[in-house]
PLY file of the C-alpha trace (Angstrom):
ply
format ascii 1.0
element vertex 253
property float x
property float y
property float z
element edge 252
property int vertex1
property int vertex2
end_header
30.91 -42.92 39.56
32.96 -40.21 38.05
35.92 -39.29 36.81
36.55 -36.77 39.41
35.40 -36.30 42.63
37.04 -33.36 45.15
35.15 -32.15 48.25
36.14 -29.48 51.28
38.72 -28.96 49.65
41.58 -26.38 51.26
45.00 -24.88 51.71
46.27 -21.26 53.72
50.25 -19.76 53.68
50.93 -17.98 56.05
47.56 -17.74 58.01
45.78 -16.19 53.94
43.75 -18.76 53.41
43.86 -19.43 49.87
40.94 -21.83 49.18
38.73 -23.44 51.72
36.25 -26.25 50.90
35.66 -26.69 47.25
33.95 -29.09 46.37
34.40 -30.05 42.51
32.61 -32.98 40.45
33.88 -33.94 36.65
32.74 -36.62 34.62
33.90 -38.60 31.92
34.30 -36.78 28.40
32.92 -33.73 30.55
34.44 -29.72 29.29
34.89 -28.05 32.59
35.33 -24.43 33.28
36.83 -22.60 37.02
37.16 -19.25 36.21
37.64 -15.85 38.84
39.31 -12.75 38.91
43.08 -12.62 39.82
44.20 -13.93 42.59
40.66 -15.72 42.67
42.79 -19.55 43.67
42.14 -21.05 40.78
45.57 -22.07 40.01
45.97 -23.03 43.37
43.25 -25.12 43.16
45.41 -26.40 39.41
48.62 -26.97 42.10
47.22 -29.62 44.54
44.59 -31.36 41.73
48.04 -31.59 40.48
50.61 -32.35 43.41
52.58 -29.15 43.29
50.49 -28.38 46.31
50.10 -30.79 49.38
46.34 -29.17 50.95
45.65 -29.02 54.75
41.89 -30.20 53.97
39.25 -32.40 52.07
39.72 -35.25 49.44
40.54 -35.54 45.71
39.31 -38.68 44.33
40.82 -39.87 40.41
38.55 -42.77 39.00
38.14 -43.93 42.42
42.10 -43.58 43.83
42.55 -40.91 46.30
44.85 -39.08 45.50
45.59 -36.10 48.55
48.63 -35.18 48.96
50.90 -36.73 45.90
53.80 -36.90 44.37
53.57 -34.31 41.43
54.73 -37.58 38.89
52.86 -40.26 40.63
49.66 -37.84 40.52
51.07 -38.11 36.07
50.72 -41.91 35.95
47.40 -42.15 37.46
45.69 -39.94 35.03
46.05 -36.10 34.86
48.58 -33.64 32.76
48.45 -30.43 33.02
49.21 -27.24 30.60
51.01 -24.00 31.72
49.74 -20.34 31.70
53.15 -19.78 29.76
53.94 -22.31 27.91
56.52 -24.62 29.11
58.27 -26.37 26.96
61.89 -27.23 26.37
63.03 -25.35 24.07
66.15 -26.27 22.91
64.87 -30.15 22.59
63.33 -31.22 18.92
59.02 -31.14 18.52
59.77 -34.64 18.88
62.21 -34.90 21.74
59.74 -32.65 23.61
56.43 -35.22 23.02
59.02 -38.25 24.42
59.41 -36.61 26.92
55.67 -37.36 27.77
55.86 -40.57 27.25
58.36 -41.87 29.93
55.62 -42.62 32.42
54.18 -45.06 29.93
58.23 -47.30 28.18
60.50 -48.59 30.50
63.78 -50.03 29.90
66.95 -51.87 32.38
68.80 -49.38 33.67
71.36 -52.57 31.80
70.14 -52.05 28.55
70.12 -48.16 28.59
73.63 -48.41 29.72
74.52 -50.57 27.02
72.28 -50.25 24.99
70.79 -53.58 24.49
68.40 -54.49 21.62
65.38 -54.00 24.70
66.32 -50.67 24.73
66.37 -48.70 21.05
62.93 -52.05 20.69
61.40 -48.70 23.46
62.87 -46.23 22.26
61.09 -46.25 18.46
57.78 -47.44 19.89
58.50 -44.34 22.35
58.94 -42.34 18.63
56.34 -43.62 16.72
53.68 -42.78 18.73
55.06 -39.62 19.48
55.53 -38.82 15.64
51.46 -40.14 15.88
50.86 -37.40 17.66
51.90 -34.62 16.06
50.37 -35.52 13.06
46.70 -35.75 14.71
47.61 -31.84 16.28
49.43 -30.92 12.25
52.85 -30.51 13.64
54.93 -33.58 12.83
56.29 -31.75 9.55
58.28 -29.54 12.16
59.26 -32.71 14.19
62.71 -32.71 13.70
62.56 -28.24 14.46
63.48 -26.76 18.10
60.51 -26.03 20.56
61.81 -22.12 20.90
61.17 -21.99 16.73
57.79 -22.85 16.51
54.63 -20.07 16.08
52.86 -18.94 19.28
49.78 -20.81 18.29
51.48 -24.16 17.51
53.75 -24.05 21.17
50.63 -24.07 22.25
49.67 -26.86 20.99
52.35 -29.17 21.11
52.12 -28.05 24.63
48.80 -30.14 24.60
50.28 -33.08 22.93
53.43 -33.64 25.12
50.57 -33.65 28.01
48.50 -36.05 26.29
51.93 -37.83 25.97
50.77 -39.34 29.26
47.75 -40.17 28.87
46.05 -38.33 30.85
41.99 -39.60 32.27
41.73 -35.26 32.47
43.39 -32.49 31.19
43.97 -29.54 33.04
44.87 -26.58 30.97
45.84 -23.06 32.62
44.66 -20.02 31.01
44.78 -21.84 27.07
44.10 -18.69 24.60
46.60 -16.02 26.88
48.21 -14.34 24.51
46.13 -15.49 21.22
44.34 -13.26 18.75
40.62 -14.01 18.44
41.61 -16.15 14.70
44.32 -18.37 17.08
41.86 -18.90 20.36
39.44 -19.58 17.40
41.63 -22.88 15.91
42.67 -23.46 19.90
38.41 -23.65 20.52
38.68 -25.91 17.99
41.82 -28.32 19.02
39.96 -28.35 22.70
36.41 -30.44 21.61
39.02 -32.18 19.13
40.89 -33.26 21.91
37.76 -34.56 23.86
36.27 -36.44 21.02
39.52 -38.59 20.02
40.76 -39.55 23.33
37.68 -39.07 25.34
39.12 -37.30 28.20
37.62 -34.90 30.54
38.97 -31.05 30.18
39.09 -28.69 32.79
39.77 -25.38 32.05
41.46 -22.12 33.70
40.49 -19.49 31.59
40.07 -15.40 31.48
38.94 -14.74 27.88
35.09 -15.47 28.48
33.35 -15.47 25.15
35.94 -18.59 24.95
35.49 -20.59 28.24
31.07 -19.84 27.64
30.92 -21.40 24.67
33.37 -24.10 24.96
32.54 -25.50 28.09
29.61 -27.50 29.14
29.69 -26.87 32.58
31.45 -23.44 34.61
32.66 -22.71 38.23
33.48 -19.92 39.56
35.46 -19.15 42.51
36.51 -16.16 44.77
38.63 -14.84 46.52
39.23 -18.73 46.75
35.74 -20.08 47.66
32.79 -21.08 44.93
30.23 -18.55 43.68
28.54 -19.80 41.90
27.91 -23.34 38.91
26.64 -24.31 36.82
26.37 -24.08 32.04
26.94 -21.33 30.70
23.45 -19.40 30.20
23.28 -19.03 34.23
27.01 -18.62 35.48
26.63 -15.62 32.99
23.39 -14.01 34.41
24.08 -14.50 38.00
24.20 -11.49 39.88
27.48 -12.73 41.97
29.27 -13.21 38.81
28.69 -9.84 37.13
30.00 -8.44 40.04
32.50 -9.93 41.40
33.74 -11.07 38.17
32.12 -9.35 35.64
32.54 -5.81 36.80
28.78 -5.32 37.94
27.67 -3.88 41.68
0 1
1 2
2 3
3 4
4 5
5 6
6 7
7 8
8 9
9 10
10 11
11 12
12 13
13 14
14 15
15 16
16 17
17 18
18 19
19 20
20 21
21 22
22 23
23 24
24 25
25 26
26 27
27 28
28 29
29 30
30 31
31 32
32 33
33 34
34 35
35 36
36 37
37 38
38 39
39 40
40 41
41 42
42 43
43 44
44 45
45 46
46 47
47 48
48 49
49 50
50 51
51 52
52 53
53 54
54 55
55 56
56 57
57 58
58 59
59 60
60 61
61 62
62 63
63 64
64 65
65 66
66 67
67 68
68 69
69 70
70 71
71 72
72 73
73 74
74 75
75 76
76 77
77 78
78 79
79 80
80 81
81 82
82 83
83 84
84 85
85 86
86 87
87 88
88 89
89 90
90 91
91 92
92 93
93 94
94 95
95 96
96 97
97 98
98 99
99 100
100 101
101 102
102 103
103 104
104 105
105 106
106 107
107 108
108 109
109 110
110 111
111 112
112 113
113 114
114 115
115 116
116 117
117 118
118 119
119 120
120 121
121 122
122 123
123 124
124 125
125 126
126 127
127 128
128 129
129 130
130 131
131 132
132 133
133 134
134 135
135 136
136 137
137 138
138 139
139 140
140 141
141 142
142 143
143 144
144 145
145 146
146 147
147 148
148 149
149 150
150 151
151 152
152 153
153 154
154 155
155 156
156 157
157 158
158 159
159 160
160 161
161 162
162 163
163 164
164 165
165 166
166 167
167 168
168 169
169 170
170 171
171 172
172 173
173 174
174 175
175 176
176 177
177 178
178 179
179 180
180 181
181 182
182 183
183 184
184 185
185 186
186 187
187 188
188 189
189 190
190 191
191 192
192 193
193 194
194 195
195 196
196 197
197 198
198 199
199 200
200 201
201 202
202 203
203 204
204 205
205 206
206 207
207 208
208 209
209 210
210 211
211 212
212 213
213 214
214 215
215 216
216 217
217 218
218 219
219 220
220 221
221 222
222 223
223 224
224 225
225 226
226 227
227 228
228 229
229 230
230 231
231 232
232 233
233 234
234 235
235 236
236 237
237 238
238 239
239 240
240 241
241 242
242 243
243 244
244 245
245 246
246 247
247 248
248 249
249 250
250 251
251 252
């Protein structure tokens, strides 16, 4: 069974069909790219996969469970996490607390324990702190755990956002233009980080990205959309040489 099976997915806004008959199958541990020109429907697809939008038609099956139209928090618990094109951290919170937020869907204590600060509350909080610090260490962020997230350089903020997403223990990680705003050195380091995350955590990754060299080098399979429909699918080489992709995305004729 594939990890993610999307079939006939579609959504319309005010009579405009934003995504139409979108199909996608992602295997466990696969690195997958979703590309296309601006306005092609890529982020809309992400929003349907994560419950921000409810599809008008189609099905989203995650590891055998139909998650179509579920609330975002339930989809998160089912195993999908995401980052955003514009980094969305809690800027006034510490680096450590940003990751701890992601752990709250796994560690539970009663309301009474939380209000009265019973021993079980502190036990669970210590568990979360340990898990958060372990994640930060993996990304080389443990040394800045007490700093405000807003004080980190851009590249480190990207890493922190990925660490926070991983704190939810996902099966599938969605990255929305992770290389946006990065210089070539930061982009190369990010590519290594993405590979490391896939290998270390054994999860599948689906990413949207406009940096074609980043996508072509990193992703094992790529799906291309234009006007909400799939126009190409395959390996980097197959997609690169596809006439429809050249016309729609790379500016060919």
